[in-house]
C-alpha positions in Angstrom: 168.3 62.1 71.2 165.0 61.8 69.4 164.2 63.4 66.1 161.7 65.8 67.7 164.2 66.9 70.4 166.8 67.5 67.7 164.3 69.7 65.7 163.4 71.6 68.9 167.0 72.2 69.7 167.8 73.4 66.2 164.8 75.8 66.3 165.9 77.2 69.6 169.4 77.7 68.2 168.0 79.6 65.2 165.9 81.9 67.5 169.0 82.6 69.7 171.0 83.4 66.6 168.3 85.8 65.4 168.1 87.5 68.8 171.9 87.9 68.8 171.8 89.3 65.3 168.9 91.8 66.0 169.8 95.4 66.9 168.6 97.2 70.0 166.5 100.3 69.7 169.4 102.4 70.8 171.6 100.9 68.1 169.0 101.5 65.5 168.7 105.2 66.6 172.5 105.6 66.4 172.6 104.2 62.9 169.7 106.5 61.8 171.5 109.5 63.3 174.7 108.6 61.5 172.9 108.3 58.2 171.2 111.7 58.7 174.6 113.3 59.4 176.3 111.4 56.5 178.7 110.0 59.0 178.7 106.4 57.8 181.1 104.6 55.5 179.1 103.4 52.5 180.4 100.2 50.9 180.9 100.4 47.2 177.6 99.6 45.4 175.4 100.4 48.4 175.2 104.1 47.8 171.7 103.9 46.4 170.4 101.8 49.3 171.8 104.3 51.8 170.4 107.3 49.9 167.0 105.7 49.8 167.2 105.0 53.5 168.2 108.7 54.1 165.2 109.9 52.0 162.9 107.5 54.0 164.3 108.9 57.3 163.8 112.5 56.1 160.2 111.7 55.1 159.6 110.0 58.4 161.0 112.9 60.4 158.8 115.3 58.3 155.6 113.4 59.1 156.6 113.1 62.7 157.0 116.9 63.0 153.7 117.4 61.3 152.0 115.0 63.7 153.5 116.8 66.7 152.4 120.2 65.4 148.9 118.8 64.6 148.6 117.5 68.1 149.7 120.8 69.6 147.2 122.7 67.3 144.4 120.4 68.3 145.1 120.9 72.0 145.2 124.7 71.5 141.9 124.4 69.6 140.3 122.5 72.5 141.5 125.1 75.0 140.2 128.0 72.8 136.8 126.2 72.3 136.5 125.6 76.1 137.4 129.2 76.8 134.9 130.4 74.2 132.2 128.2 75.6 132.8 129.5 79.1 132.8 133.1 77.9 129.6 132.6 75.9 127.8 131.2 79.0 129.1 134.0 81.1 128.1 136.6 78.6 124.6 135.1 78.3 124.2 135.1 82.1 125.4 138.7 82.3 122.8 139.7 79.7 120.0 138.1 81.6 121.1 139.6 84.9 121.4 143.1 83.4 117.9 142.9 82.1 116.4 141.5 85.3 118.1 144.1 87.6 115.6 146.9 86.7 112.8 144.6 87.8 114.6 144.1 91.1 114.9 147.8 91.4 111.1 148.1 91.0 110.7 145.6 93.9 113.0 147.7 96.1 111.1 150.8 95.3 107.8 149.1 96.2 109.2 147.8 99.5 110.3 151.4 100.4 106.6 152.6 100.3 105.0 153.5 103.6 102.4 150.7 104.2 100.3 153.1 106.3 99.9 155.5 103.4 99.8 153.1 100.4 96.3 152.0 99.4 95.5 148.5 98.2 94.9 149.9 94.7 98.4 151.4 94.7 100.0 148.2 95.9 98.2 146.1 93.2 99.1 148.7 90.6 102.8 148.5 91.6 102.8 144.7 91.5 101.1 144.7 88.1 103.7 147.1 86.8 106.6 144.9 88.0 104.9 141.8 86.5 104.5 143.6 83.1 108.2 144.6 83.3 109.3 141.1 84.0 107.3 139.7 81.1 108.8 142.4 78.8 112.3 141.2 79.9 111.4 137.6 79.2 110.1 138.6 75.8 113.4 140.2 74.9 114.9 136.7 75.3 112.3 135.1 73.1 110.1 133.7 75.9 106.4 133.9 75.2 103.4 133.1 77.3 101.1 130.1 76.8 97.7 131.0 78.1 94.8 129.3 76.2 91.4 130.9 76.2 88.2 129.0 77.0 87.2 126.9 74.0 90.7 126.6 72.6 91.7 123.2 71.5 93.7 121.2 74.0 97.3 120.8 72.9 99.2 118.1 75.0 102.5 119.4 73.7 101.8 122.8 75.4 99.0 122.1 77.9 98.8 120.0 81.0 95.3 118.8 81.9 94.9 119.1 85.7 91.3 117.9 85.7 88.1 117.4 83.6 85.0 119.4 84.2 81.5 118.9 82.7 80.2 122.0 81.0 77.9 123.1 78.2 79.9 126.2 77.4 82.7 124.5 75.4 83.0 121.3 73.3 84.3 118.2 75.1 88.1 117.9 75.1 88.6 121.6 74.8 90.0 124.1 77.4 87.5 125.3 80.0 89.9 127.4 82.0 93.6 128.1 82.4 94.8 127.6 86.0 98.4 128.6 85.4 100.1 130.1 82.4 102.9 128.2 80.6 105.9 129.6 78.8 107.7 128.7 75.6 111.2 129.6 74.3 111.2 129.4 70.5 109.7 126.0 69.9 110.8 124.6 73.3 108.2 124.4 76.0 109.7 125.6 79.3 106.5 125.0 81.3 103.2 123.8 80.0 100.0 125.7 80.8 97.9 124.1 83.5 94.3 123.8 82.3 90.9 122.3 83.0 89.4 120.5 80.0 85.7 119.9 79.2 84.3 116.4 79.9 82.0 114.8 77.4 78.6 113.4 78.5 79.9 109.8 77.9 82.8 110.5 80.3 80.5 111.4 83.2 
């Protein structure tokens, strides 16, 4: 037998001895439970070691219980947060619908009119009233209109240039006409206003 083979065999024997000496998880748990219940025979002189082991187990058990409770509390928090978020979205939707329903009622009243008796002026007046009511509802939610007047400065953050038009009435690059109103909620543009901007002589 070579020297290397002998060394390998000795190392394997040491590993096998260590494995035979090591305790299984079940055996470790049995010893821990026996120490907790003070059901072990303590050799003379080892009382301090066993007491320290018992204190370590108690501390470990305490931290384990705290960890379990913390995990349960976090899961409960996640459930409450999800429920609160769903409830907030539902409440917000209900608020919008409640405010829009009167506008829908106005449409229903308009549709109940006798078309043979209603004049064009009455129809336009009714539509205008419904439009004003809808804008009032939007205003209650912080929505305001973007409708630049001729000559206003073009603002790319709130306006969308649909085309350029040569004109002597306003300065180049400014708004000539608004083709469609835009809307903004707070500082967030929901829809930019569609505008025509003036074209300068050099752009023609």
